[in-house]
C-alpha positions as CSV (number, residue, x, y, z in Angstrom):
1,M,90.4,-53.7,-9.9
2,A,91.9,-52.1,-12.9
3,E,91.4,-55.2,-15.0
4,K,87.7,-55.4,-13.9
5,H,87.3,-51.7,-14.9
6,T,88.9,-52.4,-18.3
7,Q,86.6,-55.4,-18.9
8,Q,83.5,-53.3,-18.0
9,T,84.7,-50.5,-20.3
10,S,85.3,-52.9,-23.1
11,F,81.9,-54.4,-22.7
12,K,80.2,-51.0,-22.7
13,V,82.1,-50.1,-25.9
14,K,81.0,-53.4,-27.5
15,I,77.4,-52.6,-26.6
16,Q,77.7,-49.1,-28.0
17,R,79.1,-50.5,-31.2
18,L,76.3,-53.0,-31.6
19,G,73.7,-50.4,-30.9
20,S,75.4,-48.0,-33.3
21,F,75.4,-50.6,-36.0
22,L,71.6,-51.3,-35.5
23,S,70.7,-47.6,-35.4
24,G,73.1,-46.9,-38.3
25,M,70.7,-48.9,-40.6
26,I,67.8,-46.7,-39.6
27,M,69.0,-43.2,-39.0
28,P,70.2,-42.3,-42.6
29,N,66.7,-43.3,-43.7
30,I,64.7,-41.2,-41.2
31,G,63.7,-38.8,-43.9
32,A,62.0,-41.7,-45.7
33,F,60.2,-42.7,-42.5
34,I,59.0,-39.1,-42.0
35,A,57.8,-38.9,-45.6
36,W,55.8,-42.1,-45.1
37,G,54.4,-40.6,-41.8
38,L,53.4,-37.4,-43.4
39,I,51.7,-39.1,-46.4
40,T,49.9,-41.4,-44.0
41,A,48.8,-38.7,-41.6
42,L,47.5,-36.6,-44.5
43,F,45.8,-39.0,-46.9
44,I,44.5,-42.1,-45.1
45,P,40.7,-42.2,-44.4
46,K,41.2,-40.8,-40.9
47,G,43.9,-38.3,-42.0
48,Y,43.8,-34.5,-42.3
49,L,43.2,-34.5,-46.0
50,P,41.7,-37.9,-46.9
51,N,42.5,-38.9,-50.4
52,K,41.9,-42.5,-51.6
53,H,44.1,-42.1,-54.6
54,L,47.2,-40.7,-52.8
55,A,46.7,-43.1,-49.9
56,E,47.8,-45.8,-52.3
57,L,51.4,-44.6,-51.7
58,V,51.3,-45.7,-48.0
59,D,51.5,-49.5,-48.3
60,P,54.2,-49.7,-51.0
61,I,56.4,-47.3,-49.1
62,I,56.3,-49.2,-45.8
63,K,56.3,-52.7,-47.4
64,F,59.0,-52.2,-50.1
65,L,60.8,-48.9,-50.0
66,L,61.7,-48.6,-46.3
67,P,62.9,-52.2,-45.8
68,I,65.0,-52.1,-49.0
69,L,66.5,-48.8,-47.9
70,I,67.4,-50.4,-44.5
71,G,68.9,-53.5,-46.2
72,Y,70.9,-51.3,-48.6
73,T,72.2,-49.1,-45.7
74,G,73.1,-52.2,-43.6
75,G,75.0,-53.7,-46.5
76,K,76.8,-50.4,-47.2
77,I,77.9,-50.2,-43.6
78,V,79.6,-53.6,-43.9
79,Y,81.0,-53.3,-47.4
80,K,80.3,-49.9,-48.9
81,E,78.2,-49.5,-52.1
82,R,78.9,-53.0,-53.3
83,G,77.7,-54.5,-50.1
84,G,74.7,-52.2,-50.2
85,V,73.6,-53.5,-53.5
86,V,73.9,-57.2,-52.6
87,G,72.2,-56.4,-49.3
88,A,69.3,-54.8,-51.0
89,V,68.9,-57.8,-53.4
90,A,68.9,-60.2,-50.5
91,T,66.4,-58.0,-48.6
92,I,63.8,-58.3,-51.4
93,G,63.7,-62.0,-50.9
94,V,62.7,-61.7,-47.2
95,I,60.1,-59.0,-48.1
96,V,58.3,-61.1,-50.7
97,G,58.7,-64.2,-48.6
98,S,56.6,-62.9,-45.7
99,D,53.3,-61.2,-45.0
100,V,54.5,-58.6,-42.5
101,T,56.6,-55.5,-42.8
102,M,60.2,-56.8,-42.9
103,F,62.2,-54.2,-41.0
104,L,63.8,-56.9,-38.9
105,G,64.4,-59.1,-41.9
106,A,66.1,-56.1,-43.7
107,M,68.3,-55.5,-40.7
108,I,69.4,-59.2,-40.9
109,M,69.7,-59.8,-44.7
110,G,71.4,-56.4,-45.6
111,P,74.5,-57.1,-43.5
112,I,74.5,-60.8,-44.4
113,G,74.5,-60.0,-48.1
114,A,77.3,-57.6,-47.7
115,Y,79.3,-60.0,-45.6
116,C,79.0,-62.7,-48.2
117,I,80.1,-60.6,-51.1
118,K,83.0,-59.2,-49.0
119,Q,84.2,-62.7,-48.3
120,F,84.0,-63.6,-51.9
121,D,86.0,-60.6,-53.0
122,R,88.7,-61.4,-50.4
123,A,88.9,-65.0,-51.6
124,V,89.4,-64.1,-55.3
125,E,91.6,-61.0,-54.7
126,G,94.6,-61.2,-56.9
127,K,93.4,-64.3,-58.7
128,I,91.3,-62.7,-61.5
129,R,92.9,-62.4,-64.9
130,Q,93.5,-58.9,-66.3
131,G,90.5,-57.7,-68.2
132,F,88.0,-59.9,-66.5
133,E,87.6,-57.8,-63.3
134,M,84.3,-56.1,-64.3
135,I,82.5,-59.3,-65.5
136,V,83.6,-61.2,-62.3
137,N,82.6,-58.3,-60.0
138,N,79.2,-57.9,-61.7
139,F,78.3,-61.5,-62.0
140,S,79.5,-62.4,-58.5
141,A,77.3,-59.7,-57.0
142,G,74.4,-60.8,-59.1
143,I,74.8,-64.5,-58.4
144,I,75.4,-64.1,-54.6
145,G,72.6,-61.6,-54.3
146,G,70.2,-63.8,-56.2
147,I,71.0,-66.9,-54.2
148,L,70.5,-65.0,-50.9
149,A,67.2,-63.6,-52.2
150,I,65.9,-67.1,-53.0
151,L,67.1,-68.5,-49.6
152,A,65.4,-65.5,-47.9
153,F,62.2,-66.1,-49.8
154,L,62.0,-69.8,-49.1
155,G,63.2,-70.0,-45.5
156,I,64.6,-66.9,-43.8
157,G,61.5,-64.8,-44.6
158,P,59.0,-67.1,-42.8
159,A,61.4,-67.6,-39.9
160,V,61.9,-63.8,-39.4
161,Q,58.1,-63.4,-39.8
162,T,57.6,-65.7,-36.8
163,L,60.3,-63.9,-34.8
164,D,58.7,-60.5,-35.7
165,H,55.3,-61.8,-34.6
166,W,56.7,-62.9,-31.3
167,L,58.3,-59.5,-30.7
168,T,55.2,-57.6,-31.8
169,T,53.0,-59.8,-29.6
170,G,55.3,-59.3,-26.6
171,V,55.3,-55.5,-27.0
172,Q,51.5,-55.5,-27.4
173,F,51.2,-57.6,-24.2
174,I,53.4,-55.1,-22.3
175,V,51.3,-52.2,-23.7
176,D,48.0,-53.9,-22.9
177,A,49.2,-54.7,-19.3
178,N,50.1,-51.0,-18.8
179,L,53.7,-52.0,-18.1
180,I,55.2,-49.9,-20.9
181,P,56.1,-47.0,-18.6
182,L,58.5,-49.2,-16.7
183,A,60.6,-49.4,-19.8
184,N,61.9,-45.9,-19.1
185,I,63.6,-47.2,-15.9
186,F,66.1,-48.8,-18.3
187,I,65.9,-46.4,-21.2
188,E,66.8,-43.2,-19.4
189,P,70.1,-44.5,-17.9
190,A,71.0,-46.1,-21.2
191,K,70.5,-42.8,-23.0
192,V,73.0,-41.1,-20.7
193,L,75.5,-43.8,-21.7
194,F,75.0,-42.7,-25.3
195,L,72.9,-45.7,-26.3
196,N,70.0,-43.4,-27.1
197,N,70.2,-43.8,-30.9
198,A,70.6,-47.5,-30.6
199,I,67.5,-47.9,-28.4
200,N,65.3,-45.5,-30.4
201,H,66.3,-46.3,-34.0
202,G,67.7,-49.8,-33.5
203,I,64.9,-51.3,-31.5
204,L,61.9,-49.0,-30.9
205,T,61.5,-47.6,-34.4
206,P,61.1,-50.9,-36.3
207,L,58.6,-52.2,-33.7
208,G,56.8,-48.8,-33.6
209,I,56.4,-48.8,-37.4
210,Q,54.8,-52.2,-37.3
211,E,52.4,-51.1,-34.5
212,A,51.6,-47.8,-36.3
213,K,50.8,-49.7,-39.5
214,E,48.2,-51.8,-37.6
215,H,46.8,-49.2,-35.2
216,G,47.5,-45.8,-36.8
217,Y,50.0,-44.7,-34.1
218,S,52.5,-46.1,-31.7
219,I,53.6,-45.0,-28.2
220,L,57.0,-46.6,-28.8
221,F,58.1,-43.6,-30.9
222,L,57.9,-41.5,-27.7
223,L,59.7,-43.8,-25.2
224,E,63.1,-42.3,-26.0
225,A,62.2,-39.3,-28.1
226,N,60.0,-37.5,-25.5
227,P,61.8,-34.1,-25.0
228,G,60.1,-33.7,-21.6
229,P,62.7,-35.3,-19.2
230,G,65.6,-33.3,-20.9
231,I,63.9,-29.9,-20.7
232,G,62.8,-30.6,-17.1
233,L,66.3,-31.4,-16.1
234,L,67.8,-28.3,-17.8
235,L,65.1,-26.0,-16.3
236,A,66.1,-27.3,-12.9
237,Y,69.7,-26.4,-13.6
238,M,68.6,-22.9,-14.7
239,F,66.9,-22.2,-11.4
240,F,68.9,-24.3,-8.9
241,G,72.3,-25.1,-10.5
242,K,75.6,-23.4,-9.8
243,G,78.5,-22.1,-11.7
244,T,79.0,-22.9,-15.4
245,A,76.2,-25.5,-15.3
246,K,73.7,-22.9,-14.4
247,T,74.9,-20.3,-17.0
248,S,75.0,-22.9,-19.9
249,A,71.7,-24.5,-19.1
250,P,69.4,-21.9,-21.0
251,G,71.3,-22.4,-24.2
252,A,71.3,-26.2,-23.8
253,A,67.6,-26.1,-23.1
254,L,66.9,-24.3,-26.3
255,I,69.0,-26.8,-28.3
256,Q,67.5,-29.8,-26.6
257,F,63.8,-28.8,-26.8
258,I,63.7,-27.0,-30.1
259,G,66.7,-28.5,-31.9
260,G,66.0,-32.0,-30.6
261,I,69.6,-32.8,-29.7
262,H,69.0,-34.8,-26.5
263,E,72.7,-35.6,-26.1
264,I,73.2,-32.0,-24.8
265,Y,71.7,-32.8,-21.4
266,F,73.6,-36.1,-20.8
267,P,76.6,-34.4,-19.3
268,Y,74.4,-32.5,-16.9
269,V,73.3,-35.9,-15.5
270,L,76.9,-37.2,-15.5
271,M,77.8,-34.1,-13.4
272,N,75.5,-35.4,-10.6
273,P,74.6,-39.1,-11.2
274,L,71.7,-38.9,-8.7
275,L,69.9,-36.9,-11.4
276,V,69.4,-40.1,-13.4
277,F,66.5,-40.8,-11.0
278,A,65.0,-37.4,-12.0
279,V,64.9,-38.3,-15.7
280,M,63.8,-41.8,-14.9
281,A,60.9,-40.5,-12.9
282,G,60.0,-38.0,-15.7
283,G,60.3,-40.7,-18.4
284,V,58.1,-43.1,-16.5
285,S,55.5,-40.4,-15.7
286,G,55.4,-39.1,-19.3
287,V,54.9,-42.6,-20.8
288,F,52.3,-43.4,-18.1
289,T,50.4,-40.3,-19.2
290,L,50.7,-41.2,-22.9
291,N,49.5,-44.7,-22.2
292,L,46.6,-43.5,-20.1
293,L,45.4,-41.1,-22.8
294,H,46.1,-43.7,-25.6
295,A,48.5,-41.2,-27.4
296,G,51.4,-41.8,-29.7
297,L,53.0,-40.8,-33.0
298,I,52.5,-42.0,-36.5
299,A,56.2,-42.2,-37.4
300,P,59.6,-41.6,-35.7
301,A,60.3,-38.0,-34.4
302,S,63.9,-37.5,-35.3
303,P,65.5,-35.4,-34.0
304,G,63.6,-35.5,-30.7
305,S,62.4,-31.9,-31.0
306,I,59.0,-30.7,-29.9
307,I,58.5,-29.5,-33.5
308,A,59.2,-33.0,-34.9
309,V,57.1,-34.6,-32.2
310,L,54.1,-32.4,-33.1
311,A,54.7,-32.9,-36.8
312,M,54.4,-36.7,-36.4
313,T,51.3,-36.5,-34.1
314,P,48.2,-38.0,-35.8
315,K,44.9,-36.2,-35.8
316,G,43.2,-36.3,-32.4
317,H,46.4,-37.1,-30.4
318,Y,47.7,-33.6,-29.7
319,F,46.3,-33.3,-26.2
320,G,47.7,-36.7,-25.2
321,V,51.1,-36.1,-26.7
322,L,51.5,-32.6,-25.2
323,A,50.3,-33.9,-21.8
324,G,52.9,-36.7,-21.9
325,V,55.7,-34.1,-22.7
326,I,54.5,-31.6,-20.0
327,V,54.1,-34.3,-17.3
328,A,57.5,-35.7,-18.0
329,A,59.1,-32.2,-17.9
330,A,57.3,-31.3,-14.7
331,V,58.1,-34.5,-12.8
332,T,61.8,-34.3,-13.9
333,F,62.0,-30.7,-12.9
334,I,60.6,-31.3,-9.4
335,V,62.8,-34.3,-8.7
336,A,65.9,-32.7,-10.2
337,S,65.3,-29.4,-8.3
338,F,65.1,-31.3,-5.0
339,I,68.4,-33.2,-5.8
340,L,70.2,-30.0,-6.8
341,K,68.9,-28.0,-3.8
342,T,69.9,-30.7,-1.3
343,S,73.2,-31.3,-2.9
344,K,76.2,-30.6,-0.7
345,Q,78.3,-29.3,-3.6
346,T,79.2,-25.7,-3.2
347,E,80.1,-25.3,-6.8
348,Q,78.6,-27.2,-9.6
349,N,81.7,-27.8,-11.7
350,L,82.7,-30.9,-13.6
351,L,85.8,-31.7,-11.6
352,E,84.0,-32.0,-8.3
353,A,81.1,-33.9,-10.0
354,A,83.5,-36.4,-11.6
355,D,85.3,-37.1,-8.3
356,K,82.0,-37.6,-6.6
357,M,80.8,-39.9,-9.3
358,Q,83.9,-42.0,-9.0
359,Q,83.3,-42.4,-5.2
360,M,79.7,-43.4,-5.9
361,K,80.7,-46.0,-8.6
362,G,83.6,-47.3,-6.6
363,K,85.8,-47.2,-9.7
364,K,87.6,-44.8,-12.0
365,S,85.1,-42.8,-14.1
366,S,85.7,-41.9,-17.7
367,V,84.3,-38.4,-16.8
368,A,87.3,-37.7,-14.6
369,S,89.6,-38.2,-17.5
370,V,88.1,-35.2,-19.2
371,F,90.2,-33.0,-16.9
372,D,93.4,-35.0,-17.4
373,S,95.0,-33.1,-20.3
374,Q,97.7,-35.8,-20.6
375,A,95.0,-38.5,-21.0
376,N,92.8,-36.6,-23.5
377,Q,94.9,-34.1,-25.4
378,E,98.2,-35.1,-26.8
379,N,100.7,-32.5,-27.8
380,L,100.1,-31.5,-31.4
381,E,103.5,-32.2,-32.9
382,K,102.3,-32.4,-36.5
383,T,100.5,-30.0,-38.7
384,V,96.7,-30.2,-38.3
385,N,94.6,-30.0,-41.5
386,K,91.4,-31.7,-40.4
387,I,89.5,-31.7,-37.1
388,V,86.5,-34.1,-36.9
389,F,83.8,-34.1,-34.3
390,A,82.3,-37.5,-33.9
391,C,79.2,-38.7,-32.1
392,D,77.2,-41.9,-32.3
393,A,75.0,-40.8,-35.3
394,G,77.1,-38.0,-36.7
395,M,74.1,-35.7,-37.1
396,G,73.2,-34.0,-33.8
397,S,75.6,-33.1,-31.1
398,S,78.7,-33.5,-33.3
399,A,77.3,-31.1,-35.9
400,M,76.7,-28.6,-33.1
401,G,80.2,-28.9,-31.7
402,A,81.8,-28.7,-35.2
403,S,79.8,-25.5,-35.8
404,I,81.1,-23.9,-32.6
405,L,84.8,-24.8,-33.2
406,R,84.6,-23.9,-36.9
407,K,83.7,-20.4,-35.9
408,K,86.6,-20.3,-33.4
409,V,89.0,-21.6,-36.1
410,K,87.8,-19.0,-38.5
411,D,88.1,-16.2,-36.0
412,A,91.7,-17.3,-35.2
413,G,92.6,-17.1,-38.9
414,L,93.5,-20.8,-39.1
415,D,93.1,-22.7,-42.4
416,I,91.8,-25.9,-40.9
417,E,88.9,-28.0,-42.0
418,V,86.4,-28.7,-39.2
419,T,83.7,-31.3,-39.9
420,N,81.5,-33.9,-38.2
421,T,80.6,-37.5,-38.7
422,S,79.7,-40.7,-36.9
423,I,82.4,-42.7,-35.1
424,N,81.8,-45.6,-37.6
425,N,82.7,-43.3,-40.5
426,L,85.7,-41.5,-39.1
427,P,87.9,-40.6,-42.1
428,D,91.5,-41.8,-42.2
429,D,92.9,-38.3,-42.8
430,A,91.5,-36.9,-39.5
431,D,94.3,-35.3,-37.5
432,V,92.2,-34.4,-34.4
433,V,89.1,-36.2,-33.3
434,V,86.8,-34.6,-30.7
435,T,84.2,-36.8,-28.9
436,Q,82.2,-36.8,-25.7
437,E,84.1,-38.8,-23.0
438,E,81.7,-41.7,-23.1
439,L,82.5,-42.3,-26.7
440,T,86.3,-41.7,-26.8
441,N,87.3,-45.3,-26.4
442,R,85.3,-46.2,-29.5
443,A,86.9,-43.4,-31.4
444,K,90.4,-44.4,-30.4
445,A,89.8,-47.9,-31.5
446,K,88.5,-46.7,-34.8
447,L,91.3,-44.2,-35.5
448,P,94.2,-44.8,-33.0
449,K,96.8,-42.6,-34.8
450,A,94.8,-39.4,-34.5
451,T,94.9,-37.0,-31.6
452,H,91.8,-37.6,-29.5
453,I,90.2,-34.9,-27.3
454,S,87.4,-35.7,-24.9
455,V,84.9,-33.1,-23.9
456,D,82.1,-33.2,-21.4
457,N,79.7,-30.9,-23.3
458,F,79.9,-30.1,-27.1
459,L,78.1,-26.8,-26.3
460,S,80.6,-25.2,-24.0
461,S,83.9,-26.8,-23.4
462,P,87.2,-25.0,-22.3
463,K,89.0,-27.6,-24.4
464,Y,88.0,-25.7,-27.6
465,D,90.0,-22.6,-26.5
466,E,92.9,-24.8,-25.4
467,L,93.0,-26.5,-28.8
468,I,92.9,-23.2,-30.6
469,E,95.9,-21.9,-28.6
470,K,97.8,-25.1,-29.4
471,L,97.0,-24.8,-33.1
472,K,98.2,-21.2,-33.1
473,D,101.5,-22.2,-31.5
474,N,101.8,-25.0,-34.2
475,Q,101.6,-22.6,-37.1
């Protein structure tokens, strides 16, 4: 039984890593996507301020700038700046060698280019004569990048174009058949397992951009980013929750709906796994409404704040988009309220919820380990100089948690750096790493020598005060 649980955990970690890698190529470039969305919304013929001259920016940005940025970022993930440069050069071949927007091609060629130059550097390491390092480094990057660009232009580009066409056609078929709402049956549970960024930015965003280019908007941008299910769930906790869950729900609701950090409501679902049906119902209802009213966004809404959603809403779509958010929130609230009111729990605390979830799953739950101090928080026997909060993307929930602990550290008079990053970019000099429990295994694999602390909720965790007390004792 234990071996089966270990295999399942390992598989989940691998899926999270793959998803994080895919989304990691998109998320750092979200600002560029938003810039394209704003320029498009303003200056195209059907925009708010039609301008034929400024509208000429739209096509080059989506055809060249965005794919090259993705290719560079993918290469940089694999082999830092050197990999990024070769990845970008390889990407230009797949862009010019096809007639469609090459987001998928960039996500393929960027990492491939970086991998090739990385393997070359390993092969010649220690074999280059002194004084020839720079010429070898520069020419090897140029030659390998050039060869890959030519290969991408001649063969890979057309092949990826065919694959892209199949995917786009498949998505369009699902949309036309009114089956797109069913996607949230899978998306909402996957979000709670911290695959939200992978789904949204690794899969939906590239396909959504292609659809938005052709139709002016895409419903795909709202499959994961719709803030309705999250706010509906947290409102239900505000009215019908118990204990700390009820008292922390208002602050979480503000952060989720206005701040756009969806990860804040995931622990509330994990506290009572039946609530996954509430967010599933809300997600399906919201997307059904969007599909019925032919509404969508012109570019990704990141973070998934109502402000970002409205900013990316094209002219004439506000009613449909708001209806999709409100319906999702209302349905989630109704279903979640029923579940919470009929729950037999006398106190909505994490320990009881974790035990109950283990019984439902029939296996040990990672949530239960949050309350095992021996499993999650080792004795701090060494001096702590840096505490790092890590989440999947390193932008949302980890930034919020770092801000809270940074204030506690300052109030305690401790001279300790507190920062945040993505798990993939955990620094080697981190003494303590704080993650949400679903991500702790990945963080431990990345930085095994650090002290790892798992929390259920970055917004309000008793682990923070426990850590501060241990740090004081260590001084």
